[in-house]
LOVO-176680 format. One line per 5 residues: for each residue x, y, z of N, C-alpha, C, CB. Coordinates in pm, 1 decimal. Glycine has a CB too. Layout:
residues N
X/Y/Z/X/Y/Z/X/Y/Z/X/Y/Z | ... $
***
This chain:
residues 222
1474.6/-114.2/889.0/1338.8/-23.1/885.6/1342.4/51.2/952.9/1222.5/-64.7/907.8 | 1359.6/-8.0/1145.7/1345.0/75.4/1230.0/1383.9/141.8/1269.6/1329.0/64.3/1281.0 | 1586.8/203.4/1177.7/1664.2/355.5/1225.7/1577.5/488.9/1188.2/1825.6/377.0/1136.4 | 1520.1/507.2/1227.9/1458.5/670.1/1166.5/1519.4/781.2/1224.9/1295.5/703.4/1197.8 | 1591.7/844.5/1173.4/1641.0/977.3/1231.1/1674.3/1140.4/1094.7/1811.4/914.3/1316.5 $
1696.5/1227.4/1225.4/1706.8/1354.2/1126.4/1527.9/1410.9/1031.6/1846.8/1286.7/985.9 | 1441.0/1368.7/1093.9/1306.9/1385.3/1079.2/1311.9/1584.3/1041.1/1214.7/1317.4/1247.5 | 1270.2/1562.2/905.4/1229.1/1718.5/877.1/1065.6/1698.8/809.0/1359.4/1807.1/744.1 | 1055.9/1827.3/835.6/898.9/1870.7/849.2/910.4/2017.8/739.9/842.8/1915.0/1053.6 | 872.9/1968.4/610.9/885.6/2129.1/501.8/750.5/2145.0/442.2/1011.4/2121.6/344.3 $
780.6/2228.5/364.2/646.6/2254.0/268.9/681.7/2131.3/154.1/636.8/2443.9/186.2 | 566.7/2107.4/58.8/560.8/2064.4/-27.9/563.1/2142.3/-181.1/478.6/2004.3/7.7 | 674.7/2177.5/-256.6/655.2/2272.1/-330.0/635.2/2240.4/-430.7/723.9/2345.8/-331.9 | 643.7/2060.1/-502.2/686.8/2030.8/-649.8/651.8/1823.4/-575.6/921.1/2114.8/-715.7 | 630.7/1741.0/-654.0/655.6/1616.9/-598.2/642.7/1519.4/-783.4/511.1/1576.5/-442.9 $
667.7/1425.0/-757.1/682.4/1337.5/-922.1/536.8/1219.0/-915.9/886.5/1212.4/-934.8 | 473.6/1239.1/-789.1/365.9/1191.4/-736.0/238.0/1246.5/-684.7/405.1/1142.0/-663.4 | 251.6/1375.8/-643.1/131.3/1409.9/-598.6/100.1/1542.3/-678.1/130.0/1421.6/-443.8 | 16.3/1622.5/-684.4/-62.0/1756.9/-790.6/-102.2/1812.6/-696.7/-192.8/1735.3/-907.8 | -155.5/1889.7/-586.8/-293.1/1931.2/-575.2/-349.0/2053.8/-621.6/-321.6/1929.4/-458.8 $
-503.6/2040.7/-641.5/-522.7/2134.9/-724.6/-732.4/2155.7/-645.9/-473.5/2066.8/-927.1 | -781.6/2266.2/-681.9/-870.0/2314.2/-630.3/-990.1/2328.9/-703.8/-830.3/2407.4/-587.2 | -1116.2/2229.4/-647.7/-1152.6/2271.1/-828.2/-1304.8/2326.3/-719.2/-1175.6/2081.8/-1014.9 | -1334.7/2433.1/-838.6/-1465.6/2567.9/-819.1/-1583.3/2430.9/-878.6/-1445.1/2777.3/-972.8 | -1701.6/2492.4/-827.1/-1823.0/2425.8/-837.7/-1953.6/2471.4/-838.2/-1824.3/2355.7/-760.4 $
-2061.6/2458.5/-899.9/-2188.3/2476.7/-820.1/-2292.6/2344.5/-831.7/-2264.2/2615.8/-877.1 | -2299.3/2301.2/-757.8/-2411.7/2164.6/-760.7/-2519.8/2234.1/-656.6/-2335.4/1979.4/-687.2 | -2634.0/2185.1/-736.4/-2764.9/2209.0/-722.6/-2791.2/2336.7/-684.9/-2820.0/2126.9/-641.6 | -2728.3/2475.0/-715.1/-2720.4/2637.0/-754.4/-2656.1/2663.4/-600.5/-2902.0/2736.6/-800.4 | -2618.9/2575.0/-483.6/-2448.4/2602.6/-356.8/-2380.3/2569.8/-488.4/-2391.5/2455.0/-169.9 $
-2257.1/2707.6/-433.3/-2119.4/2738.5/-518.5/-2032.2/2680.9/-381.4/-2084.4/2940.4/-579.1 | -1956.2/2609.1/-430.9/-1884.9/2517.9/-314.1/-1714.6/2474.4/-387.9/-2005.5/2343.1/-280.3 | -1668.5/2466.8/-302.0/-1494.9/2421.7/-348.6/-1404.7/2295.1/-266.9/-1389.1/2571.6/-315.0 | -1309.7/2209.5/-362.1/-1295.2/2125.4/-275.0/-1155.7/2121.6/-334.3/-1393.4/2003.7/-261.5 | -1085.5/2114.8/-239.5/-907.0/2058.2/-231.8/-902.2/1920.4/-328.7/-846.3/1999.5/-33.2 $
-777.1/1912.1/-404.7/-838.4/1737.9/-365.7/-640.7/1748.0/-458.2/-1071.8/1621.6/-490.7 | -585.8/1615.5/-489.6/-470.4/1565.4/-528.1/-496.9/1486.3/-587.1/-389.9/1534.1/-457.2 | -410.1/1536.2/-722.7/-386.8/1372.6/-879.6/-294.2/1298.4/-868.8/-345.5/1405.8/-1052.8 | -318.2/1236.6/-849.5/-169.5/1095.6/-851.3/-179.9/978.0/-904.5/-121.9/1032.9/-712.9 | -124.1/870.1/-963.4/-158.1/773.0/-1033.2/-188.2/638.0/-991.7/-82.9/770.4/-1105.0 $
-231.4/568.6/-1072.3/-360.9/449.0/-1032.7/-248.6/394.0/-1031.7/-507.0/384.1/-1130.6 | -289.0/240.6/-905.0/-270.8/103.6/-904.5/-275.3/10.7/-918.7/-269.6/74.4/-883.1 | -175.6/-79.8/-850.2/-247.1/-245.2/-888.0/-171.4/-305.1/-774.7/-206.1/-337.4/-1068.7 | -281.2/-394.8/-667.0/-237.7/-469.0/-549.3/-252.9/-601.9/-637.3/-333.9/-451.2/-394.7 | -185.7/-716.6/-591.4/-213.1/-851.6/-578.5/-214.4/-946.9/-491.2/-166.4/-890.7/-632.7 $
-292.3/-965.4/-438.2/-362.6/-1099.2/-349.8/-264.7/-1177.3/-415.6/-547.2/-1156.4/-372.4 | -147.5/-1253.3/-294.9/-85.3/-1327.1/-347.3/-101.4/-1488.5/-217.9/63.6/-1239.8/-381.6 | -70.9/-1628.3/-334.6/-94.1/-1722.9/-209.6/4.6/-1817.9/-225.1/-238.5/-1795.1/-197.4 | 47.2/-1820.7/-125.5/131.2/-1937.4/-203.7/104.2/-2101.7/-184.8/281.2/-1917.9/-159.5 | 76.8/-2166.3/-282.4/18.9/-2294.3/-239.8/99.7/-2448.9/-165.7/-40.7/-2328.5/-368.1 $
228.4/-2434.6/-179.0/296.6/-2499.1/-140.2/367.8/-2512.6/-15.3/340.7/-2494.9/-207.2 | 279.5/-2373.8/84.9/323.8/-2353.3/268.8/144.4/-2331.0/315.3/464.2/-2149.3/320.8 | 91.6/-2312.0/205.6/-60.7/-2273.5/246.4/-68.2/-2132.8/346.6/-132.3/-2414.9/338.5 | -10.9/-2001.6/226.0/17.9/-1922.8/306.7/-29.7/-1771.3/241.9/161.1/-1948.5/340.2 | -59.9/-1699.2/260.9/-28.6/-1555.3/235.8/58.1/-1468.4/222.7/-59.5/-1510.2/285.6 $
128.4/-1406.4/95.0/222.8/-1341.5/97.7/229.0/-1201.7/88.7/278.8/-1385.4/29.5 | 257.1/-1116.0/218.0/218.6/-974.9/146.9/336.6/-904.0/197.9/61.6/-895.6/191.8 | 356.3/-805.1/249.4/486.0/-717.6/232.2/429.6/-644.9/354.1/520.7/-620.7/72.7 | 601.9/-550.3/391.2/562.7/-510.8/594.4/665.8/-409.2/556.9/613.7/-656.8/777.1 | 663.1/-263.6/540.4/749.4/-110.8/517.2/695.8/-28.1/617.3/727.3/-25.5/360.6 $
802.6/84.1/613.4/768.8/232.0/716.7/605.7/311.4/588.6/995.9/396.5/719.6 | 551.3/338.5/637.7/461.5/401.3/556.2/477.4/593.2/599.9/294.9/317.9/592.5 | 576.6/716.5/564.0/628.1/802.6/631.4/471.0/885.9/670.0/755.5/879.7/545.0 | 352.4/893.5/587.9/227.0/943.2/592.9/149.0/873.7/735.9/154.4/906.7/445.1 | 151.3/766.6/759.9/149.7/675.2/854.4/176.6/736.3/985.9/238.0/574.4/823.3 $
351.1/788.3/963.5/428.5/809.5/1086.7/353.2/906.7/1144.0/576.0/849.0/1072.4 | 344.0/1017.0/1032.7/330.9/1148.8/1080.7/214.9/1158.7/1102.5/372.3/1249.2/1007.8 | 95.7/1053.4/1053.3/-40.5/1059.9/1163.8/-28.2/1034.1/1297.6/-146.1/963.4/1134.3 | 15.0/904.6/1380.7/87.7/923.3/1462.6/185.5/996.4/1515.2/105.3/870.0/1460.4 | 260.6/1151.3/1449.8/323.0/1206.7/1556.0/233.5/1380.2/1566.4/510.8/1203.6/1518.8 $
132.5/1345.1/1476.3/78.2/1457.9/1524.2/-39.8/1398.7/1636.0/21.2/1551.5/1394.8 | -54.9/1301.7/1616.5/-158.6/1239.3/1716.5/-83.9/1288.9/1893.5/-164.6/1026.5/1680.4 | 67.2/1291.7/1867.7/156.4/1300.6/2014.8/171.6/1363.3/2030.8/251.8/1266.9/2057.9 | 152.2/1444.7/1918.5/243.4/1619.4/1896.8/146.8/1696.2/1837.5/398.1/1633.4/1777.3 | -11.6/1720.8/1907.3/-16.0/1817.9/1775.9/-2.1/1904.0/1719.4/-60.1/1838.6/1741.9 $
91.6/2015.8/1761.3/149.5/2119.2/1763.2/259.4/2133.7/1682.3/172.0/2141.7/1869.5 | 244.9/1984.0/1590.7/412.1/1969.3/1492.6/349.9/2057.9/1360.6/478.7/1748.9/1427.3 | 198.0/2074.5/1305.7/167.3/2106.6/1194.3/60.2/2230.8/1218.1/122.8/1983.9/1120.3 | 29.5/2285.4/1328.0/13.1/2433.5/1361.6/28.9/2565.3/1274.6/96.0/2451.6/1454.0 | 120.3/2533.6/1221.8/143.3/2638.4/1170.3/217.5/2608.3/1032.6/209.4/2718.1/1264.9 $
130.0/2529.5/975.3/126.5/2529.6/798.0/176.7/2621.5/733.3/2.5/2533.1/734.1 | 148.1/2732.9/733.4/130.5/2843.0/666.7/291.1/2912.6/663.8/8.5/2930.6/740.6 | 377.4/2861.3/746.4/501.3/2926.7/802.3/585.7/2802.2/689.1/528.7/2922.0/1017.4 | 699.2/2941.5/739.5/806.4/2767.2/558.3/845.3/2686.0/625.5/1000.4/2795.3/430.1 | 857.5/2693.2/815.4/978.4/2645.5/866.7/836.8/2569.0/976.4/1131.4/2779.3/929.8 $
922.1/2441.0/1023.7/805.7/2374.4/1083.9/840.8/2313.5/1233.5/757.4/2255.7/982.2 | 806.5/2340.4/1341.6/892.5/2268.9/1446.2/957.3/2142.2/1440.4/826.6/2254.3/1545.3 | 1093.9/2074.5/1511.1/1138.0/1977.6/1487.2/1135.1/1919.0/1618.6/1246.9/1987.6/1419.3 | 1167.9/1734.5/1577.5/1087.2/1684.4/1686.8/1231.2/1613.1/1724.3/929.1/1585.3/1653.0 | 1257.4/1656.1/1900.1/1436.4/1600.0/1992.5/1357.2/1487.1/2006.2/1524.7/1686.1/2181.2 $
1272.2/1438.6/2018.6/1293.4/1281.8/2081.1/1141.4/1233.2/1934.9/1236.3/1256.4/2340.6 | 1213.1/1178.6/1879.6/1100.3/1097.0/1729.8/1008.1/1025.5/1798.0/1180.9/963.9/1604.8 | 914.4/966.0/1773.0/872.1/808.1/1771.0/927.5/734.3/1739.7/790.3/766.6/1717.7 | 920.3/621.5/1741.6/985.2/467.2/1677.1/905.4/463.9/1584.9/983.6/316.6/1763.3 | 1001.4/396.9/1457.1/957.5/365.0/1364.4/832.8/313.0/1349.2/1025.2/311.4/1329.8 $
816.1/184.3/1420.2/720.7/128.1/1431.7/591.3/159.8/1406.3/730.2/101.7/1511.9 | 584.2/284.7/1480.5/417.8/350.7/1470.3/400.5/403.8/1285.6/400.4/537.6/1609.2 | 512.9/351.4/1192.3/458.7/410.8/1066.5/525.0/313.8/984.3/491.7/571.6/1031.7 | 445.3/175.8/1029.5/499.8/55.1/946.9/392.1/-19.7/938.1/618.8/-27.7/1004.1 | 334.9/-88.2/856.2/212.4/-123.1/768.2/218.0/-232.1/704.2/182.8/-35.3/673.8 $
89.0/-336.7/721.1/114.5/-444.8/613.6/19.9/-418.7/498.2/91.1/-596.6/670.5 | 83.6/-498.1/423.1/-9.1/-434.8/275.6/-11.3/-564.2/227.7/68.4/-305.0/146.9 | -98.9/-585.9/55.1/-45.8/-642.5/-35.5/63.4/-616.2/-127.2/-118.8/-659.7/-81.6 | 95.8/-683.9/-210.2/196.0/-630.4/-296.7/139.9/-557.6/-366.1/268.2/-708.1/-368.2 | 176.4/-431.3/-437.8/153.4/-327.0/-478.5/234.4/-206.6/-537.4/103.9/-305.6/-404.4 $
174.3/-128.8/-653.0/260.1/-54.0/-759.9/183.8/43.6/-813.8/312.8/-138.6/-873.4 | 288.5/150.4/-835.2/145.8/258.6/-899.4/158.6/263.1/-1058.1/156.2/454.6/-838.2 | 101.9/264.2/-1159.7/45.8/327.7/-1274.7/169.5/374.2/-1315.4/-69.0/434.9/-1256.9 | 280.0/374.9/-1300.4/365.8/517.5/-1473.3/419.7/462.9/-1558.8/511.6/639.7/-1453.2 | 377.9/359.1/-1575.6/508.7/302.7/-1693.1/335.4/267.9/-1791.3/668.2/96.0/-1623.2 $
388.7/398.8/-1939.9/264.2/439.7/-2045.8/251.1/275.0/-2110.9/317.7/591.1/-2193.4 | 450.2/254.6/-2136.8/372.8/125.2/-2212.1/359.1/-20.1/-2188.8/417.5/113.8/-2322.7 | 327.4/-20.9/-2053.5/303.3/-206.2/-2008.4/113.1/-178.2/-1969.8/441.5/-281.9/-1794.4 | 64.9/-279.3/-1965.6/-44.8/-288.7/-1894.2/-32.6/-354.7/-1770.9/-134.5/-342.1/-1963.2 | -125.2/-301.6/-1757.6/-146.2/-323.2/-1593.4/-122.9/-426.0/-1523.7/-260.2/-310.6/-1553.3 $
-139.9/-630.2/-1622.7/-95.2/-707.0/-1582.8/61.2/-732.7/-1575.8/-157.2/-771.3/-1627.3 | 106.2/-675.9/-1703.3/213.6/-674.7/-1671.5/283.2/-645.9/-1597.8/241.8/-656.2/-1710.8 | 243.0/-468.9/-1559.6/319.7/-399.3/-1393.3/274.1/-557.3/-1249.3/176.3/-165.7/-1324.6 | 158.6/-505.1/-1277.8/195.0/-627.9/-1176.4/283.6/-734.0/-1098.6/160.8/-676.3/-1201.7 | 282.1/-817.3/-1270.0/346.2/-915.6/-1194.6/528.1/-863.9/-1196.9/305.7/-1080.3/-1274.0 $
549.6/-746.6/-1280.0/714.1/-647.5/-1188.3/702.4/-676.3/-1059.7/724.2/-446.1/-1185.0 | 586.6/-596.6/-992.0/572.5/-607.1/-847.3/586.4/-713.8/-752.9/472.7/-574.9/-825.8 | 551.9/-798.8/-892.3/545.3/-950.3/-743.6/686.1/-1023.3/-790.0/361.2/-1116.9/-761.0 | 767.5/-947.1/-864.5/882.7/-1054.3/-882.7/953.3/-959.8/-754.8/979.8/-1073.0/-1069.8 | 949.1/-850.0/-838.7/1065.4/-698.7/-748.3/983.3/-725.3/-589.6/1021.9/-447.7/-837.1 $
885.8/-728.1/-543.8/852.2/-645.1/-384.8/833.1/-833.1/-301.7/629.1/-494.9/-385.5 | 820.3/-911.0/-373.9/794.0/-1050.4/-321.2/889.0/-1160.6/-344.0/675.4/-1095.7/-373.0 | 968.8/-1149.4/-515.1/1096.7/-1230.2/-542.5/980.4/-1366.4/-648.0/1204.3/-1299.7/-344.7 | 858.7/-1350.2/-650.4/812.1/-1495.8/-700.3/815.5/-1431.9/-858.0/631.5/-1569.4/-628.8 | 784.2/-1499.5/-965.5/799.2/-1475.7/-1110.7/661.4/-1574.2/-1162.3/972.6/-1530.0/-1176.0 $
570.9/-1473.7/-1172.3/505.3/-1496.0/-1235.4/453.7/-1453.4/-1389.2/460.2/-1492.1/-1165.1 | 337.3/-1509.0/-1438.2/359.6/-1436.0/-1594.2/125.3/-1350.5/-1586.6/418.1/-1652.7/-1797.7 | 148.2/-1356.8/-1695.8/25.6/-1271.1/-1661.2/-81.1/-1377.4/-1719.9/21.6/-1101.7/-1739.0 | -90.5/-1528.0/-1757.4/-172.9/-1618.3/-1726.3/-205.1/-1663.3/-1612.7/-150.6/-1693.9/-1774.7 | -82.5/-1633.7/-1497.3/-128.8/-1645.6/-1363.4/-156.6/-1511.7/-1268.9/-28.9/-1728.5/-1300.4 $
-231.6/-1450.3/-1367.9/-287.3/-1366.8/-1253.8/-467.0/-1393.7/-1288.7/-222.7/-1174.0/-1266.3 | -500.8/-1335.4/-1225.6/-685.8/-1345.5/-1222.6/-776.4/-1241.2/-1129.5/-734.6/-1506.4/-1153.4 | -816.1/-1134.8/-1245.3/-866.7/-981.4/-1172.7/-987.7/-1019.1/-1077.7/-931.0/-850.8/-1302.0 | -961.1/-964.5/-987.7/-1053.8/-954.9/-889.6/-1156.0/-832.4/-875.7/-982.0/-964.6/-781.0 | -1133.4/-746.7/-913.1/-1178.8/-566.2/-940.8/-1123.6/-508.5/-956.6/-1227.1/-481.9/-874.7 $
-1155.7/-364.2/-940.0/-1078.1/-261.3/-955.4/-1191.2/-119.8/-830.6/-1060.5/-233.1/-1163.4 | -1135.0/-67.7/-762.7/-1236.0/14.1/-666.1/-1152.9/140.5/-690.0/-1255.7/-40.6/-484.3 | -1199.8/254.2/-662.7/-1176.5/341.0/-583.1/-1086.2/355.7/-402.7/-1296.5/365.0/-591.7 | -981.1/456.4/-427.5/-916.9/464.3/-296.8/-877.3/590.5/-283.0/-806.4/375.6/-275.4 | -893.7/651.7/-162.5/-860.7/774.1/-105.9/-1014.4/888.4/-222.5/-638.0/810.2/-142.3 $
-1085.8/892.7/-194.2/-1207.0/886.0/-263.4/-1228.9/1084.5/-232.9/-1343.0/744.3/-178.1 | -1178.5/1098.7/-111.8/-1187.7/1265.0/-56.5/-1053.9/1334.8/-58.9/-1240.5/1278.8/109.8 | -996.0/1305.8/-131.4/-837.3/1364.1/-193.3/-791.5/1330.2/-280.2/-730.1/1351.7/-134.5 | -809.8/1174.7/-326.5/-724.0/1096.0/-466.3/-794.4/1096.9/-571.3/-686.1/941.0/-457.1 | -913.9/1005.8/-512.9/-951.8/937.5/-654.1/-936.3/852.1/-693.0/-926.8/966.2/-738.4 $
-816.2/816.7/-673.4/-786.7/652.6/-799.1/-827.2/596.2/-812.3/-719.4/558.0/-814.9 | -794.4/453.9/-893.7/-805.4/370.5/-889.3/-707.6/261.6/-864.1/-855.2/377.8/-954.9 | -761.1/188.2/-775.5/-675.6/9.3/-778.2/-727.9/-51.2/-848.0/-670.4/-95.2/-657.4 | -621.7/-123.8/-864.4/-665.4/-256.1/-979.4/-671.0/-369.6/-880.4/-534.7/-298.8/-1122.8 | -720.8/-482.9/-795.8/-683.2/-584.6/-798.4/-632.3/-714.6/-848.3/-717.0/-582.2/-774.6 $
-552.0/-774.5/-811.6/-544.2/-889.0/-882.6/-521.4/-1048.5/-774.7/-414.1/-853.4/-989.1 | -559.9/-1164.1/-782.9/-511.3/-1279.7/-733.6/-389.2/-1395.5/-798.5/-626.8/-1336.2/-719.8 | -294.7/-1403.5/-752.1/-144.1/-1447.9/-808.8/-160.0/-1594.0/-685.1/30.4/-1290.7/-775.6 | -138.4/-1705.8/-785.6/-153.0/-1819.2/-694.6/33.7/-1881.6/-725.3/-315.5/-1946.4/-755.0 | 92.4/-1884.9/-644.6/232.7/-1924.8/-671.3/214.5/-2023.8/-550.1/365.8/-1797.6/-666.8 $
341.0/-2102.4/-565.4/462.5/-2214.1/-502.7/608.6/-2173.9/-452.5/499.9/-2317.1/-617.7 | 649.6/-2263.3/-384.3/844.9/-2223.8/-410.3/922.3/-2285.0/-513.4/947.1/-2273.9/-281.9 | 847.6/-2307.8/-582.3/981.6/-2297.0/-717.4/940.7/-2237.2/-795.0/1037.5/-2415.9/-801.5 | 953.4/-2072.6/-764.5/881.7/-2008.5/-826.3/892.8/-1835.2/-797.8/761.8/-2073.7/-800.3 | 1050.0/-1936.9/-698.9/1084.1/-1800.0/-622.5/1159.0/-1735.6/-679.0/1136.7/-1801.6/-501.6 $
1227.6/-1647.8/-707.3/1320.1/-1618.4/-796.8/1451.9/-1535.1/-735.7/1247.4/-1545.1/-903.0 | 1384.0/-1490.3/-609.5/1469.0/-1406.1/-492.1/1410.3/-1403.1/-392.3/1502.1/-1270.3/-509.7 | 1514.0/-1312.6/-276.8/1361.7/-1282.1/-178.6/1314.8/-1181.7/-173.7/1357.1/-1296.5/-44.6 | 1246.5/-1069.1/-272.4/1260.4/-955.3/-250.8/1233.5/-901.1/-249.6/1288.9/-916.5/-261.5 | 1187.2/-747.0/-161.0/1206.0/-657.9/-96.8/1210.3/-540.8/-152.9/1287.2/-678.4/-40.4 $
1208.7/-498.9/-274.0/1194.4/-412.7/-387.1/1316.4/-332.4/-405.2/1076.5/-325.1/-373.5 | 1303.1/-280.0/-419.6/1439.2/-224.2/-589.2/1458.4/-154.2/-426.9/1384.1/-82.7/-822.6 | 1686.7/-115.4/-403.1/1692.7/-27.0/-290.8/1747.3/92.9/-380.9/1791.5/-80.5/-154.3 | 1757.5/102.3/-519.2/1832.4/165.0/-522.1/1722.1/305.0/-564.7/1947.9/104.6/-602.1 | 1539.1/275.8/-514.0/1462.3/384.6/-550.8/1428.9/382.5/-399.2/1341.1/372.6/-676.0 $
1568.0/338.5/-298.7/1496.9/329.0/-195.5/1345.1/286.0/-112.3/1517.3/403.9/-191.2 | 1365.0/204.4/-170.5/1302.3/86.6/-145.2/1291.6/-20.7/-21.3/1341.7/34.0/-229.7 | 1251.5/-28.3/70.6/1282.2/-62.7/164.6/1116.9/-192.1/227.8/1330.6/89.6/240.2 | 1171.6/-298.9/215.8/972.4/-388.3/155.8/1096.5/-532.7/312.7/924.3/-499.9/-195.6 | 970.8/-553.1/378.7/986.4/-655.9/453.2/879.1/-812.2/382.2/942.7/-589.6/612.4 $
938.2/-867.0/333.9/826.3/-987.6/278.1/761.4/-1079.7/449.3/948.1/-1139.1/139.3 | 631.2/-1082.8/455.2/556.5/-1176.3/505.3/473.6/-1253.6/488.6/527.1/-1156.1/554.2 | 515.8/-1395.7/538.7/362.2/-1463.0/537.8/285.9/-1497.1/602.4/341.7/-1540.9/501.8 | 136.6/-1498.1/569.4/44.5/-1485.4/681.7/6.0/-1621.6/691.4/-76.8/-1384.5/664.1 | 0.5/-1731.9/717.8/-76.9/-1894.3/731.1/-239.8/-1887.2/699.2/-62.5/-1963.3/913.2 $
-257.2/-1894.4/634.3/-443.5/-1907.9/552.6/-507.1/-1977.7/722.7/-468.4/-2092.8/343.4 | -456.7/-2055.9/784.5/-611.4/-2077.7/935.7/-514.2/-1957.7/1024.5/-634.9/-2320.6/1069.4 | -495.3/-1866.1/1020.3/-481.7/-1729.9/1077.5/-497.1/-1628.7/1028.7/-393.2/-1706.0/1116.1 | -510.9/-1611.7/900.4/-571.8/-1518.6/818.7/-655.9/-1406.1/825.2/-618.1/-1569.0/763.1 | -782.7/-1500.3/885.6/-875.1/-1405.6/935.3/-864.1/-1318.1/1040.7/-966.3/-1459.2/959.7 $
-782.4/-1394.7/1175.8/-774.2/-1342.6/1268.6/-647.0/-1164.9/1223.1/-728.5/-1480.1/1375.9 | -606.5/-1273.9/1156.3/-501.3/-1087.5/1120.1/-548.4/-1001.3/1102.6/-415.3/-1048.8/1005.1 | -617.5/-997.6/971.4/-692.1/-929.5/924.8/-767.4/-873.4/989.9/-734.9/-969.9/857.7 | -887.8/-887.1/1132.7/-921.1/-757.2/1199.1/-852.7/-822.5/1378.4/-1137.9/-709.4/1178.9 | -711.2/-805.1/1336.3/-619.9/-772.3/1483.3/-569.1/-612.9/1450.4/-452.5/-900.9/1509.5 $
-659.1/-563.6/1489.0/-565.2/-432.4/1546.2/-435.8/-376.1/1576.5/-586.2/-414.9/1630.5 | -375.2/-417.6/1602.0/-190.7/-503.5/1715.3/-163.1/-467.7/1607.1/-131.3/-706.2/1785.9 | -163.0/-499.0/1402.4/-73.6/-528.8/1311.9/-171.9/-387.1/1213.8/-61.5/-725.3/1256.8 | -107.3/-348.7/1193.1/-136.4/-190.5/1146.3/-142.3/-239.6/981.5/15.5/-47.9/1195.2 | -280.3/-270.1/884.0/-297.4/-279.5/791.0/-332.7/-188.5/670.1/-343.9/-341.1/814.6 $
-381.0/-235.1/558.3/-451.1/-118.8/445.2/-595.2/-283.5/472.4/-322.8/-69.7/201.2 | -684.4/-199.6/430.7/-834.6/-219.4/391.2/-824.1/-332.7/338.0/-905.7/-120.5/297.1 | -759.5/-284.5/210.3/-682.3/-411.8/17.2/-662.9/-531.9/126.9/-432.3/-348.0/-112.1 | -622.7/-573.5/243.5/-555.7/-696.6/265.7/-647.6/-780.4/352.0/-416.9/-675.7/330.4 | -728.0/-680.3/442.9/-864.2/-756.5/482.7/-985.9/-811.3/370.6/-938.2/-653.0/576.5 $
-960.3/-691.3/278.9/-1147.8/-704.4/199.8/-1050.4/-869.7/101.5/-1238.3/-470.1/20.0 | -891.5/-844.4/86.4/-867.1/-930.2/-56.9/-919.5/-1077.5/62.7/-642.1/-926.0/-155.8 | -872.7/-1119.3/201.6/-847.0/-1172.3/286.1/-988.1/-1262.3/283.6/-801.3/-1084.7/392.5 | -1121.2/-1178.4/298.1/-1214.8/-1160.1/271.6/-1283.5/-1240.8/135.1/-1203.7/-1042.3/279.0 | -1209.9/-1181.2/50.6/-1261.9/-1247.4/-78.5/-1205.4/-1385.9/-106.5/-1228.6/-1159.0/-200.6 $
-1082.8/-1425.5/-84.3/-1040.0/-1550.0/-69.4/-1101.6/-1644.4/7.0/-935.2/-1545.2/-33.9 | -1124.3/-1613.8/145.6/-1206.6/-1729.6/202.6/-1365.7/-1773.3/165.9/-1206.7/-1701.4/341.2 | -1383.0/-1634.6/50.2/-1512.4/-1696.6/-3.9/-1530.7/-1752.5/-111.5/-1597.3/-1626.1/-12.0 | -1393.3/-1724.2/-218.3/-1442.0/-1786.7/-336.2/-1322.2/-1844.6/-411.6/-1522.0/-1687.1/-422.4 | -1250.9/-1829.1/-320.4/-1138.0/-1931.1/-342.2/-1073.1/-2104.5/-203.4/-1004.4/-1795.7/-354.2 $
-1084.8/-2082.2/-94.0/-1078.7/-2142.2/-26.3/-1198.0/-2271.5/16.1/-1046.9/-2057.7/35.7 | -1321.4/-2257.2/0.8/-1434.0/-2417.0/-18.6/-1350.4/-2482.7/-132.9/-1642.1/-2387.9/-88.7 | -1280.7/-2410.4/-232.1/-1196.9/-2506.7/-335.1/-1083.1/-2595.0/-243.8/-1106.5/-2400.8/-463.7 | -1053.4/-2509.1/-182.7/-919.0/-2606.3/-199.4/-897.7/-2734.9/-121.2/-797.5/-2528.7/-162.6 | -834.6/-2820.6/-166.4/-812.2/-2972.3/-109.0/-851.4/-2984.8/25.9/-663.2/-3020.9/-113.0 $
-957.0/-3064.3/124.5/-954.7/-3085.8/251.3/-857.7/-3154.6/307.0/-1049.8/-3131.7/282.0 | -791.9/-3125.3/414.0/-684.8/-3187.4/480.6/-716.6/-3300.4/575.8/-616.1/-3089.7/549.0 $
***
């Protein structure tokens, strides 16, 4: 995960996941336009291991996060964005600046499967636990990237135990996935959620708060 080499930034003329558009419209008599991207909706799953009283999250390298850090340190990298070539970085930043902690998640790109079925697949592929649809509890859905994509993410909750572990997880290497499974002890979870030294998504923070408000009070007292 840490070995990032041969960085090259170039224009994106086509993509399997993103489609750029410009919307022109009139609002309250004022002519406006807005640039946006169409992308897939997604699912995410808050996983709690009852055997060890911990949350199961994933850790992975995110190129978009990495490039935000690159631009912060090297603002010239995107200054010539209308040109075909971008300046190269002779000394790239360490990969760790682009690594984030996230909920197990995946895009909705299989028309024949329900959201619940996709969620079960992602839990097995990324985290190694075999869960059924009956094991899932739908928490809510919300819009993410409202200024750029407006896509919908549906959040589920699943309780697992050590006996449900079918593999080590880690994603699908044949698709280029490189995912590390991380366990966050329940008693340390809220400290982790607000610790900015661990880059994470809002989904982690929100779902941990949801758990502490809705599930934690019902857990057996030690």
